[in-house]
Backbone as a ProteinNet text record, in pm:
[ID]
protein_1_A
[PRIMARY]
MMKLLKTLFILPLILLAFSAAAIELDQAKDQGLVGEQTDGYLGIIKEAQGVQELVQEINAKRKSKYEQLARQNNIKLEQVEALAGKKAIEKTQAGHYVLLSGSWVKK
[TERTIARY]
-3978.2	-4000.2	-3877.3	-3765.4	-3644.7	-3619.1	-3646.5	-3630.9	-3726.8	-3841.7	-3945.8	-3897.7	-3841.4	-3785.3	-3673.3	-3589.1	-3471.5	-3515	-3617.5	-3658.1	-3737.2	-3807	-3874.4	-3773.1	-3656.7	-3553.4	-3476	-3450.7	-3367.5	-3442.8	-3577.4	-3657.7	-3651.6	-3661.4	-3661.7	-3521.5	-3412	-3280.6	-3268.6	-3318.3	-3310	-3388.3	-3512.2	-3589.7	-3521.4	-3458.5	-3383.1	-3272.7	-3193.2	-3082	-3133.4	-3246.5	-3296.5	-3341.2	-3418	-3458.4	-3338.4	-3232.5	-3112.4	-3036.9	-3046.3	-2982.5	-3065.3	-3188.7	-3286.6	-3242.9	-3247.2	-3203.6	-3333.4	-3326.3	-3434.3	-3433.4	-3543.6	-3552.7	-3461.9	-3465.2	-3369.8	-3227.7	-3190.4	-3055.5	-3016.2	-3107.9	-3088.2	-3079.4	-3151.6	-3149.7	-3013.7	-2980.8	-2847.3	-2733.2	-2740.9	-2630.7	-2628.3	-2735.5	-2750.9	-2786.4	-2856.1	-2899.5	-3030.2	-3120.2	-3248.5	-3284.3	-3377.4	-3423.4	-3564.6	-3613.9	-3751.3	-3768.6	-3872	-3898.2	-4019.6	-4033.5	-4137.7	-4276.3	-4275.1	-4401.9	-4443.3	-4390	-4438.3	-4375.4	-4287.7	-4235.4	-4085.1	-4033.8	-3888	-3815.6	-3688.5	-3612.2	-3479.1	-3418.1	-3294.6	-3174.3	-3095.7	-2974.9	-2854.4	-2831.2	-2727.8	-2777.5	-2742.9	-2775	-2702.2	-2768.4	-2706.4	-2803.6	-2757.1	-2832.7	-2962.5	-3075.8	-3204.5	-3270.6	-3201.5	-3251.4	-3367.5	-3352.3	-3468.5	-3594.9	-3580	-3686.8	-3755.3	-3675.1	-3726.2	-3804.4	-3742.1	-3818.8	-3945.5	-3944.8	-4071.3	-4172	-4133	-4234.4	-4289.5	-4206.2	-4259.7	-4335.9	-4287	-4371.8	-4515.5	-4511.5	-4643.8	-4741	-4686.9	-4765.7	-4807.5	-4717.8	-4756.3	-4867.4	-4847.9	-4939.3	-5083.4	-5077	-5208.5	-5277.7	-5200.6	-5254.7	-5302.1	-5212.3	-5251.5	-5377.3	-5402.9	-5522.6	-5643	-5622.2	-5731.6	-5762.4	-5666	-5680.4	-5756.1	-5712.1	-5771	-5923.5	-5954.9	-6094.1	-6178.7	-6124.7	-6195.1	-6224.7	-6127.3	-6141.6	-6184.1	-6217	-6261.9	-6171.2	-6040	-5948.6	-5856.2	-5767.8	-5695.1	-5569.5	-5526.9	-5418.5	-5291.9	-5265.3	-5154	-5158.2	-5272.5	-5282	-5228.6	-5270.4	-5228	-5072.7	-5026.4	-4880.7	-4801.4	-4838	-4768.2	-4767.6	-4878.8	-4886.3	-4801.9	-4802.7	-4719.8	-4574.3	-4536.6	-4401.7	-4351.5	-4434.3	-4393.8	-4375.1	-4464.5	-4453.3	-4332.8	-4305.9	-4197.8	-4065.4	-4061.7	-3930.5	-3908.2	-4028.2	-4015.5	-3971.1	-4021.4	-3985.1	-3846.9	-3789.9	-3661.3	-3551.6	-3487.5	-3391.6	-3266.2	-3193.2	-3057.3	-2976.9	-2892.3	-2810.2	-2866.1	-2997	-3065.5	-3090.5	-3110.4	-3129.5	-3272.1	-3295.1	-3422.3	-3391.7	-3488.9	-3476.9	-3542.7	-3460.2	-3511.4	-3460.2	-3554.5	-3520.4	-3430.8	-3459.6	-3390	-3258.5	-3221.6	-3087	-3105.6	-3023.8	-3031.4	-2942.9	-3008.5	-2953.7	-2953.3	-2837.7	-2839	-2896.4	-2994.3	-3056	-2982.9
-3670.5	-3667.5	-3626.6	-3666	-3635.8	-3483.3	-3425.2	-3277.9	-3197.6	-3249.4	-3182.9	-3186.2	-3298	-3305	-3216.7	-3210.4	-3115.9	-2976	-2935.1	-2802.3	-2773.1	-2861.6	-2844.2	-2830.7	-2896.1	-2882.1	-2751.3	-2712.5	-2595.9	-2463.9	-2466.4	-2337.9	-2284.2	-2357.3	-2293.5	-2237.7	-2299.4	-2244.2	-2113.5	-2096.8	-1976.6	-1868.9	-1904.6	-1802.4	-1753.3	-1848.2	-1823.3	-1729.6	-1751.5	-1663.9	-1534.8	-1529.3	-1393.6	-1313.9	-1377	-1297.9	-1256.7	-1334.3	-1304	-1186.2	-1176	-1064.3	-940.8	-953.8	-834.7	-753.2	-618.3	-520.9	-472	-452.7	-412.7	-263.8	-201.5	-49.7	5.9	-44.2	15.5	12	-98.6	-122.9	-21.1	0.2	94.1	231.5	273.9	398.2	416.4	312.3	328.2	336.3	275.9	288.8	408.4	491.4	611.7	584.6	481	444.3	503	523.3	573.3	680.2	767.7	868.8	911.3	987.1	1033.3	1162	1171.1	1284.8	1368.2	1485.3	1566.7	1527.3	1444.9	1391	1268	1216.8	1107.2	974.5	982.2	857.4	844.6	733.9	712.3	754.2	804.8	827.2	750.4	733.4	656.1	765.3	749.6	827.2	778.3	645.2	570.7	441.6	399.8	272.7	155.3	48.8	-65.4	-181.5	-299.3	-421.8	-427.3	-434.5	-449.3	-319.2	-202.7	-84	-36.7	-42.8	3.1	-75.1	-202.7	-289.5	-264.9	-241.3	-196.2	-80.7	25.6	161.2	142.9	71.5	56.2	-11.3	-121.9	-189.6	-106.6	-41.6	39	163.4	221.8	339.2	287.9	175.4	123.6	100.7	49.6	20.6	150.9	245.2	382.8	447.1	448.1	509.4	447.2	313.8	245.1	295.7	306.2	353.4	498.6	587.9	727.5	739.4	662.6	669.4	632.7	531.9	492.6	606.7	665.9	777.9	895.5	922.1	1039.3	1014.6	883.5	848.2	861.1	805.9	805	947.3	1034.6	1170.3	1271.5	1229.8	1306.1	1429	1396.6	1499.7	1448.1	1534	1497.3	1414.4	1333.9	1243.3	1324.1	1436.2	1526.2	1577.6	1604.7	1650.7	1541.2	1421.2	1308.9	1287.7	1291.3	1276.2	1379.7	1506	1616.7	1599.8	1560.3	1538.4	1422.7	1318.9	1196.5	1228.1	1305.8	1354.6	1438.3	1532.3	1608.8	1526.8	1432	1347.2	1248.8	1195.2	1104.9	1181.2	1303.7	1382.6	1412.3	1445.4	1478.5	1356.2	1240.8	1111.1	1047.2	1101.4	1048.4	1065	955.5	953.1	1026.5	1074.6	1142.3	1047.2	1099.4	1020.9	964.3	971.3	930.4	1056.3	1027.9	1134.9	1174	1306.3	1360.2	1451.4	1461.4	1545.1	1683	1783.9	1923.4	2015.2	2089.7	2184.9	2127.1	1998.1	1933.8	1872.3	1874.3	1818.6	1725.2	1616.1	1517.6	1567.8	1573.8	1629.3	1524.8	1511.1	1412.7	1485	1417	1480.4	1457.8
-9475.5	-9330.2	-9247.9	-9289.6	-9222.6	-9234.4	-9355.3	-9377	-9284.7	-9269.1	-9186.7	-9034.9	-8993.9	-8854.2	-8830.4	-8931.7	-8923.7	-8912.1	-9001.9	-8995.9	-8860.8	-8802.6	-8675.1	-8561.6	-8577.8	-8483.1	-8490.9	-8611.5	-8636.1	-8614	-8644.8	-8633.8	-8494.7	-8391.5	-8252	-8229.2	-8280.6	-8264.8	-8329.5	-8452.5	-8526.3	-8456.4	-8409.2	-8330.2	-8203.7	-8144.7	-8012.9	-8049.7	-8143.9	-8191.6	-8225	-8303.4	-8336.3	-8221.1	-8116.9	-8005.2	-7918.6	-7916.3	-7839.7	-7906.1	-8033.1	-8108.8	-8108.1	-8091.1	-8084.7	-7964.8	-7991.4	-7888.5	-7814.9	-7695.7	-7603.8	-7594.7	-7570.9	-7562.3	-7460.6	-7340.9	-7239.3	-7275.3	-7330.6	-7380.2	-7489.9	-7582.3	-7693.8	-7636.8	-7540.6	-7486.2	-7411.2	-7333.5	-7256.9	-7346.3	-7456.5	-7557.2	-7638.3	-7625	-7707.7	-7851.9	-7875.3	-8013.4	-8047.3	-7957.1	-7970.9	-7866	-7904	-7805.2	-7836.2	-7736.7	-7746.9	-7829	-7898.9	-7981.7	-7932.4	-7969.6	-7924.1	-7981.4	-8085.3	-8145.4	-8084.6	-7977.3	-7901.2	-7961	-8054.5	-8105.6	-8085.2	-8089.6	-8079.5	-8212.5	-8203.8	-8314.6	-8302	-8419.7	-8420.2	-8420.3	-8327.1	-8322	-8396.2	-8371.3	-8431.4	-8478.7	-8607.4	-8658.5	-8592	-8564	-8504.4	-8545.7	-8535.3	-8559.4	-8475.9	-8533.5	-8467.9	-8423.6	-8435.9	-8388.3	-8472.5	-8604.3	-8695.7	-8667.9	-8649.3	-8619.8	-8491.9	-8393.6	-8255	-8267.7	-8327.3	-8332.7	-8416.4	-8521.2	-8600.8	-8518.7	-8447.4	-8363.3	-8251.4	-8183.4	-8075.5	-8116.4	-8231.3	-8282.2	-8341.7	-8391.1	-8438.6	-8327.2	-8212.1	-8095.7	-8036.2	-8028.9	-7968.3	-8067.6	-8195	-8284.2	-8264.9	-8252.3	-8228.3	-8101	-8001.7	-7868.9	-7875.2	-7951.2	-7955.3	-8042.2	-8140.1	-8226.9	-8137.5	-8056	-7964.8	-7866.5	-7814.8	-7718.9	-7787.4	-7903	-7980.6	-8005.5	-8051	-8074.8	-7945.3	-7831.9	-7707.4	-7656.2	-7681.1	-7627.6	-7728.7	-7851.2	-7967.5	-7981.9	-7994.8	-8024.3	-8137.3	-8193.8	-8309.2	-8259.6	-8351.7	-8325.4	-8292.6	-8358.7	-8339.6	-8196.9	-8138.8	-8007.6	-7901.7	-7922.6	-7836.4	-7858.5	-7979.2	-8004.5	-7936	-7949.6	-7883.3	-7734	-7666.6	-7532.1	-7487	-7564.9	-7533.2	-7542.6	-7648.5	-7663.9	-7544.7	-7502.4	-7385	-7261.5	-7236.4	-7113.9	-7133.2	-7251	-7265.6	-7245.9	-7291.6	-7267.5	-7127.6	-7060.5	-6907.1	-6834	-6876.5	-6804	-6841.3	-6948.3	-6996.1	-6889.1	-6846	-6739.9	-6787.5	-6688.5	-6717.6	-6790.6	-6895.7	-6970	-7097.8	-7111.7	-7240	-7321.3	-7455.1	-7544.2	-7575.9	-7597.2	-7647.9	-7772.3	-7856.9	-7972.1	-7946.6	-7934.7	-7915.2	-8014.3	-8072.2	-8179.9	-8287.5	-8323.1	-8434.3	-8400.1	-8276	-8229.9	-8120.4	-8117.6	-8013.9	-7897.7	-7777.4	-7658.7	-7554.9	-7480.6	-7374.2	-7246.2	-7185.4	-7075.2	-6953.9
[MASK]
+++++++++++++++++++++++++++++++++++++++++++++++++++++++++++++++++++++++++++++++++++++++++++++++++++++++++++

């Protein structure tokens, strides 16, 4: 019983520490850790704690949305990805990175 109580007390602290350590997208872009790619997905520029997980999570959500849009519009996934990539690069703010012709470029 005591072990269970201890676990229930420690678990929220661990989760709080994990969420505090997790990096946010805007912060990762500001630090030059991630950037937008022409395929509509985020890419990693520099490795840092939490960056890979962040990129995987966001790219999975994007892919799910792109697949939904492709189905709704009866077009190929690649078409949606290309359009999303173009728009993401256009919307990227100055000082953030985009991948153009295989090289990361600060916009």
